[in-house]
Legacy VTK file of the C-alpha trace (Angstrom):
# vtk DataFile Version 3.0
C-alpha trace
ASCII
DATASET POLYDATA
POINTS 428 float
7.701 -2.901 -14.008
6.985 -5.929 -11.846
8.674 -5.219 -8.493
7.995 -8.606 -6.869
11.128 -10.077 -5.231
13.117 -12.650 -7.172
14.169 -15.456 -4.831
13.148 -17.050 -1.545
14.630 -19.815 0.575
11.903 -22.249 1.592
13.430 -22.551 5.072
12.410 -18.892 5.570
8.859 -19.453 4.369
6.827 -19.599 7.578
3.899 -21.429 5.969
3.784 -25.219 6.010
2.158 -27.619 3.589
-0.540 -29.984 4.837
-1.201 -33.580 3.844
-4.747 -33.656 5.208
-7.693 -31.986 3.467
-9.299 -29.232 5.618
-12.393 -30.739 7.215
-14.539 -27.641 6.687
-13.747 -27.182 2.974
-15.514 -28.964 0.137
-14.252 -26.787 -2.727
-11.178 -28.100 -4.524
-9.651 -24.644 -4.932
-9.741 -23.945 -1.176
-8.527 -27.431 -0.270
-5.508 -27.144 -2.564
-4.666 -23.540 -1.751
-4.847 -24.136 2.005
-2.853 -27.367 1.852
-0.155 -25.734 -0.317
0.111 -22.674 1.942
-1.374 -20.008 -0.345
-4.346 -18.974 1.800
-5.643 -19.181 5.377
-9.340 -19.437 6.195
-10.404 -16.798 8.717
-14.121 -17.652 8.603
-16.714 -18.732 6.039
-16.193 -16.656 2.917
-13.173 -14.790 4.324
-9.571 -15.779 3.545
-6.123 -14.342 4.261
-3.534 -14.509 1.476
-0.144 -15.834 2.540
3.268 -15.124 0.918
2.807 -17.569 -1.963
-0.775 -16.441 -2.496
0.251 -12.782 -2.579
2.741 -13.567 -5.356
0.004 -15.119 -7.504
-2.296 -12.152 -6.908
0.505 -9.720 -7.782
1.145 -11.582 -11.038
-2.551 -11.311 -11.922
-2.591 -7.617 -11.020
0.516 -7.052 -13.146
-1.167 -8.622 -16.181
-4.291 -6.522 -15.631
-2.258 -3.321 -15.163
-0.462 -3.935 -18.445
-3.742 -4.401 -20.303
-5.317 -1.337 -18.676
-2.267 0.771 -19.549
-2.683 -0.211 -23.212
-6.193 1.273 -23.059
-5.014 4.486 -21.369
-6.966 3.586 -18.226
-5.698 5.416 -15.108
-5.343 3.637 -11.751
-6.726 5.090 -8.524
-7.950 3.840 -5.144
-11.354 4.775 -3.759
-12.701 4.465 -0.231
-14.344 1.439 1.332
-16.668 3.547 3.517
-19.722 4.719 1.567
-22.157 7.605 2.186
-25.769 6.560 2.609
-27.067 9.705 0.877
-25.073 9.043 -2.292
-26.515 5.558 -2.746
-30.001 6.767 -1.881
-29.771 9.152 -4.838
-29.602 6.158 -7.196
-32.074 4.019 -5.229
-29.458 1.376 -4.389
-29.186 1.871 -0.617
-32.298 -0.106 0.260
-31.256 -3.630 1.308
-34.457 -4.959 -0.236
-33.110 -3.859 -3.638
-29.405 -4.569 -3.039
-29.187 -7.449 -0.592
-25.394 -7.659 -0.146
-24.771 -4.482 1.868
-22.686 -4.480 5.033
-23.781 -1.394 7.002
-22.801 0.224 10.282
-23.247 3.403 12.354
-20.729 6.134 13.002
-19.968 7.015 16.628
-20.941 10.617 15.850
-24.241 9.498 14.342
-25.312 8.508 10.873
-25.337 5.281 8.875
-22.599 4.177 6.484
-22.052 1.275 4.102
-19.007 -0.805 3.180
-18.268 -0.803 -0.538
-19.654 -3.696 -2.544
-19.297 -1.710 -5.803
-18.160 1.814 -6.719
-20.218 3.229 -9.592
-21.822 5.854 -7.374
-18.625 7.093 -5.659
-16.614 7.357 -8.892
-19.473 9.104 -10.694
-19.792 11.574 -7.847
-16.011 12.102 -7.702
-15.794 12.952 -11.395
-18.261 15.805 -11.014
-15.146 17.702 -9.855
-13.120 16.700 -12.926
-15.436 16.441 -15.951
-16.738 19.707 -17.378
-16.441 19.638 -21.169
-16.655 17.174 -24.041
-12.895 17.767 -24.311
-12.488 15.834 -21.031
-14.031 12.705 -22.568
-13.638 9.818 -23.004
-11.845 8.794 -19.835
-11.459 5.496 -17.996
-10.243 4.696 -14.480
-9.748 1.491 -12.491
-8.739 0.248 -9.070
-7.828 -2.891 -7.128
-9.828 -2.931 -3.931
-11.234 -5.293 -1.341
-15.015 -5.550 -1.729
-17.320 -6.552 1.102
-20.559 -8.352 0.263
-22.961 -9.844 2.770
-23.485 -13.081 0.875
-26.182 -15.310 2.345
-24.190 -18.447 1.545
-20.451 -17.948 1.219
-19.229 -21.117 -0.437
-16.970 -22.618 -3.094
-13.768 -21.470 -1.394
-12.447 -18.236 -2.905
-14.876 -18.466 -5.821
-17.571 -16.739 -3.742
-16.657 -14.827 -0.610
-17.840 -12.084 1.682
-14.484 -10.326 1.317
-12.526 -10.454 -1.940
-10.169 -8.498 -4.169
-11.731 -6.977 -7.270
-10.403 -4.980 -10.161
-13.166 -2.575 -11.149
-12.995 -0.074 -14.011
-15.347 2.735 -15.047
-15.651 4.602 -18.342
-17.138 8.021 -19.065
-18.021 9.018 -22.606
-19.799 11.761 -24.507
-22.130 9.517 -26.506
-23.004 5.923 -27.331
-20.573 5.643 -30.251
-17.677 6.761 -28.055
-18.826 4.375 -25.315
-19.038 1.415 -27.701
-15.427 1.954 -28.741
-14.277 1.942 -25.103
-16.577 -0.998 -24.264
-15.241 -3.169 -27.085
-11.670 -2.266 -26.158
-12.285 -3.325 -22.569
-13.956 -6.536 -23.705
-10.912 -7.442 -25.823
-8.535 -6.532 -22.977
-10.416 -8.783 -20.578
-10.161 -11.700 -22.979
-6.396 -11.105 -23.186
-6.177 -11.085 -19.370
-7.924 -14.452 -19.132
-5.809 -15.877 -21.935
-2.587 -14.756 -20.241
-3.826 -16.181 -16.935
-4.192 -19.602 -18.575
-7.991 -19.949 -18.909
-8.533 -18.344 -22.325
-9.549 -21.541 -24.133
-12.457 -22.154 -21.748
-13.606 -18.560 -21.149
-16.447 -17.019 -23.157
-18.057 -13.608 -23.468
-21.571 -14.456 -22.299
-24.886 -12.668 -22.726
-26.488 -12.335 -19.283
-28.791 -10.408 -16.980
-27.475 -7.204 -15.424
-28.698 -8.015 -11.890
-28.460 -4.996 -9.586
-26.571 -3.035 -12.251
-28.478 -2.936 -15.563
-31.126 -4.915 -17.435
-28.532 -6.832 -19.479
-24.766 -7.294 -19.338
-21.909 -9.304 -20.761
-20.217 -11.781 -18.452
-16.962 -13.657 -18.880
-17.744 -17.241 -17.937
-15.160 -20.016 -17.571
-16.101 -23.662 -17.923
-15.517 -25.216 -14.488
-17.145 -28.121 -12.673
-17.329 -26.046 -9.488
-19.328 -23.310 -11.202
-22.670 -22.054 -9.905
-23.940 -20.988 -13.337
-25.161 -22.939 -16.341
-24.286 -21.543 -19.740
-25.146 -22.751 -23.212
-22.048 -22.792 -25.400
-21.353 -23.001 -29.130
-17.562 -23.397 -29.289
-17.227 -23.100 -33.076
-19.112 -19.791 -33.160
-17.637 -18.610 -29.855
-21.126 -18.000 -28.446
-22.183 -18.472 -24.817
-25.502 -17.582 -23.188
-26.297 -17.618 -19.491
-29.207 -19.930 -18.679
-31.163 -17.034 -17.141
-31.520 -15.274 -20.521
-31.389 -18.279 -22.856
-34.908 -17.687 -24.179
-36.039 -17.712 -27.793
-35.636 -13.968 -28.570
-32.025 -14.035 -27.325
-31.188 -17.163 -29.306
-32.765 -15.673 -32.420
-30.778 -12.437 -32.064
-27.547 -14.450 -31.851
-28.425 -16.668 -34.803
-28.431 -20.002 -32.949
-30.945 -22.597 -31.846
-31.091 -24.451 -28.526
-30.158 -27.718 -30.289
-26.816 -26.231 -31.378
-25.793 -25.335 -27.833
-24.127 -27.454 -25.148
-24.967 -26.836 -21.472
-21.885 -26.508 -19.236
-21.173 -25.496 -15.635
-19.339 -22.182 -15.471
-17.850 -19.601 -13.105
-18.178 -15.886 -13.790
-14.680 -14.347 -13.771
-15.597 -10.907 -15.105
-18.476 -8.719 -16.230
-19.111 -5.462 -18.082
-22.144 -3.171 -17.914
-23.512 -0.375 -20.090
-25.309 2.202 -17.923
-26.109 4.595 -20.727
-26.852 8.088 -19.372
-29.175 6.899 -16.578
-26.561 6.562 -13.828
-25.033 9.974 -14.625
-28.493 11.569 -14.579
-29.057 10.206 -11.075
-25.660 11.533 -9.946
-25.928 14.855 -11.808
-22.698 14.091 -13.683
-22.855 16.217 -16.832
-20.535 17.746 -19.407
-20.965 20.662 -21.803
-21.049 19.684 -25.479
-19.641 21.732 -28.390
-22.790 23.823 -28.551
-22.728 24.621 -24.828
-25.541 22.258 -23.769
-25.182 20.261 -20.514
-25.588 16.527 -21.175
-25.319 13.551 -18.779
-22.202 11.452 -19.269
-22.491 7.961 -20.797
-21.137 5.466 -18.224
-19.834 1.909 -18.288
-18.591 -0.447 -15.554
-16.144 -3.370 -15.863
-15.107 -5.896 -13.212
-12.721 -8.815 -12.706
-12.749 -10.789 -9.457
-8.985 -11.142 -8.956
-9.121 -13.579 -6.039
-11.904 -15.498 -7.778
-9.723 -15.706 -10.897
-6.968 -17.225 -8.770
-9.467 -19.776 -7.465
-10.713 -20.673 -10.940
-7.149 -21.334 -12.108
-6.552 -23.544 -9.056
-9.775 -25.447 -9.814
-9.029 -25.992 -13.484
-5.227 -26.399 -13.364
-4.652 -29.233 -10.916
-4.100 -32.973 -10.811
-4.121 -35.627 -8.107
-0.808 -34.322 -6.702
-1.614 -30.624 -6.456
-1.818 -27.334 -8.348
-0.285 -26.840 -11.815
0.146 -23.077 -12.203
0.365 -21.510 -15.667
3.784 -19.886 -16.025
2.532 -16.290 -16.212
0.925 -16.341 -12.750
2.975 -18.963 -10.882
4.500 -17.651 -7.622
7.956 -18.587 -8.938
9.276 -19.824 -12.283
11.574 -22.464 -10.750
11.389 -24.668 -7.682
15.028 -25.432 -6.888
15.110 -28.630 -4.852
18.320 -29.615 -3.088
18.689 -33.260 -2.106
20.997 -34.042 0.796
23.359 -32.070 3.031
26.632 -32.958 1.290
28.882 -29.905 1.335
29.416 -29.900 -2.419
25.682 -30.327 -3.078
24.856 -27.435 -0.762
27.432 -25.214 -2.478
26.196 -26.101 -5.951
22.581 -25.395 -4.993
23.487 -22.177 -3.174
25.494 -20.978 -6.165
22.672 -21.746 -8.597
20.187 -19.942 -6.338
22.420 -16.863 -6.136
22.934 -16.797 -9.887
19.199 -17.115 -10.516
18.528 -14.170 -8.214
21.231 -12.022 -9.778
19.918 -12.647 -13.284
16.246 -12.143 -12.549
14.962 -15.715 -12.347
12.143 -16.088 -9.832
13.096 -19.096 -7.746
11.877 -20.838 -4.596
14.847 -22.708 -3.122
13.990 -25.783 -1.038
17.017 -25.753 1.249
15.263 -27.692 4.029
16.762 -30.854 5.549
14.000 -33.260 4.510
13.770 -36.548 2.613
13.531 -36.409 -1.176
10.011 -37.847 -1.169
8.720 -35.102 1.135
10.332 -32.406 -0.955
8.943 -33.747 -4.221
5.451 -34.103 -2.742
5.566 -30.483 -1.541
6.853 -29.350 -4.915
3.996 -31.080 -6.724
1.432 -29.615 -4.311
2.764 -26.050 -4.613
2.725 -26.383 -8.389
5.617 -24.220 -9.646
6.052 -24.877 -13.400
9.672 -26.111 -13.393
11.452 -28.197 -10.753
15.251 -28.204 -10.793
16.973 -30.910 -8.756
20.483 -30.559 -7.331
21.941 -33.796 -5.966
25.197 -35.731 -5.817
24.255 -37.236 -9.169
24.100 -33.835 -10.886
27.483 -32.755 -9.508
29.235 -35.181 -11.829
27.618 -33.820 -14.985
27.603 -30.043 -14.364
24.002 -30.149 -15.518
20.725 -30.179 -13.637
17.656 -32.381 -13.881
14.550 -30.339 -14.650
10.976 -31.612 -14.412
8.030 -29.925 -16.109
5.150 -29.830 -13.581
2.428 -29.920 -16.242
3.743 -32.781 -18.375
6.209 -34.595 -16.110
8.818 -34.384 -18.870
12.381 -34.688 -17.554
15.294 -32.919 -19.229
18.898 -32.199 -18.322
20.135 -28.645 -18.781
23.162 -26.553 -17.961
22.794 -23.712 -15.489
23.304 -21.191 -18.294
20.560 -22.663 -20.472
18.239 -22.911 -17.495
18.746 -19.311 -16.406
18.647 -17.879 -19.904
15.258 -19.473 -20.554
13.706 -18.129 -17.335
15.347 -14.738 -16.776
12.947 -11.804 -16.630
14.768 -8.888 -14.974
17.742 -8.277 -12.720
16.827 -8.863 -9.098
18.054 -9.855 -5.655
17.238 -12.579 -3.157
LINES 1 429
428 0 1 2 3 4 5 6 7 8 9 10 11 12 13 14 15 16 17 18 19 20 21 22 23 24 25 26 27 28 29 30 31 32 33 34 35 36 37 38 39 40 41 42 43 44 45 46 47 48 49 50 51 52 53 54 55 56 57 58 59 60 61 62 63 64 65 66 67 68 69 70 71 72 73 74 75 76 77 78 79 80 81 82 83 84 85 86 87 88 89 90 91 92 93 94 95 96 97 98 99 100 101 102 103 104 105 106 107 108 109 110 111 112 113 114 115 116 117 118 119 120 121 122 123 124 125 126 127 128 129 130 131 132 133 134 135 136 137 138 139 140 141 142 143 144 145 146 147 148 149 150 151 152 153 154 155 156 157 158 159 160 161 162 163 164 165 166 167 168 169 170 171 172 173 174 175 176 177 178 179 180 181 182 183 184 185 186 187 188 189 190 191 192 193 194 195 196 197 198 199 200 201 202 203 204 205 206 207 208 209 210 211 212 213 214 215 216 217 218 219 220 221 222 223 224 225 226 227 228 229 230 231 232 233 234 235 236 237 238 239 240 241 242 243 244 245 246 247 248 249 250 251 252 253 254 255 256 257 258 259 260 261 262 263 264 265 266 267 268 269 270 271 272 273 274 275 276 277 278 279 280 281 282 283 284 285 286 287 288 289 290 291 292 293 294 295 296 297 298 299 300 301 302 303 304 305 306 307 308 309 310 311 312 313 314 315 316 317 318 319 320 321 322 323 324 325 326 327 328 329 330 331 332 333 334 335 336 337 338 339 340 341 342 343 344 345 346 347 348 349 350 351 352 353 354 355 356 357 358 359 360 361 362 363 364 365 366 367 368 369 370 371 372 373 374 375 376 377 378 379 380 381 382 383 384 385 386 387 388 389 390 391 392 393 394 395 396 397 398 399 400 401 402 403 404 405 406 407 408 409 410 411 412 413 414 415 416 417 418 419 420 421 422 423 424 425 426 427
C-alpha cells in the first residue's frame, strides 16, 4: 500500500518557488525542478530531494515495487561500503578497468569502495542461501543511493555522482530458466516506463555491455537532452544504440540503416545477462538433480529512479513549467484559494478536509498572495488538476477545475471532484 501522506497546506511547505533560472544550470530538468522546489543542488552532480521531489520519487518507487511484486522479486537493502577483496576476485576493483569508483581508507587500515553497482556483493551474499536447484530461480532488488566518480557530472539529475537506483539481480539454474526471468523483467520495465508517462517514446535498445558484459539491452527514451544517439524504427519497435549499429547487428534484427531514424536518447534502464561467468568468479554454485555443483546463471537489471524523474521533467514541460503525468505527480489536485474572505476560506478549508478524509492527494495553496502569483506557481509545480475556490464559486456550489496538460476548464461539484480522484482513506 502507498503510505505517502494525503494532504499538505502550501503555507507549511518550507520550499519557495523561484522566477529566475539558476545561473549554474543549463539542463532543463534541473532548472525546472530547482525553480519549482523539487530539488536543491549541493554541488555538481549531487542534488538533495525536497518534500515535493520525495513525493515524486516515492510514486516511482511504488510503481516499481508493484511490478517487482508481480514477478515474485523480493526487496532487500545492501551496503554502500564495499570490500576491496570481493571486487578483486572479479577483476573489477582496478580503476583502470572501472573508472567510476569512489574509494577511501579505513582508520584501522585497509581500502574500501563506495558502491557503484552490487553484482559482486549480492552474488557473494547468496552463497549463504543458495545450495540446491530447488532454491532457483530467485530474484531480488533494492532501492539504493549509488556513488559514481563521473568525470563530467552534467545534464542535471540525468547524470550525477550520487543518485537513486533500483537494481535487481536474478539467479537461475540454466539459460532457459534465465531467459524466462529476463523476458519477464524486460516486460515489467516497459510497464514501469509506460506508467511513468514515457512509454510511447521508450524503446528496448540493443547496446554494448560496458563494464558489465559484452552486450546488453538498454531502455532508451527519446529526449533532446540525451547523451546517446539511437537508430529507431517505430513501426517495428526496434532501436539500436549508435555504438553497436554496425552491419551484423542490423542484419540480425532484419533492418537496414536506411529504414532507421537517428534520435537523441537518454538511457533510463538496462538489463545484463552474465551467464555463469560472474558466479564462477564468486564461487556461487548450486547442486543439480544429479548432485553436481554448477555455477549459477546470473542477470542484472537497473532503473535510474532519479534519472527517470529527470527524464519526465525534460519531456513533460511547457513554457510555464512541469506537466507531471498523473501516476507520479506529487499530488493529484492543487487546491488554490483566492482571497481572504471568510466564506471563501471556509469553503476551501472544508474542501481540503474532505479531500484528505477521502484519500485525495491535495496541495492546498492557502497563502495570502495575488491570484497571478498563485497561478504561476501552480503552473510551475505542474500538478495535473488545479481547483480554484473564490467568491465566484461560492454562488454555484461548484468549483472551477483546470487541466494542467490541456488547459481545459470545467466546473464540477465537490462530490464529483473527490470521487474521480480518491485513492485511499487518509489524513492531512
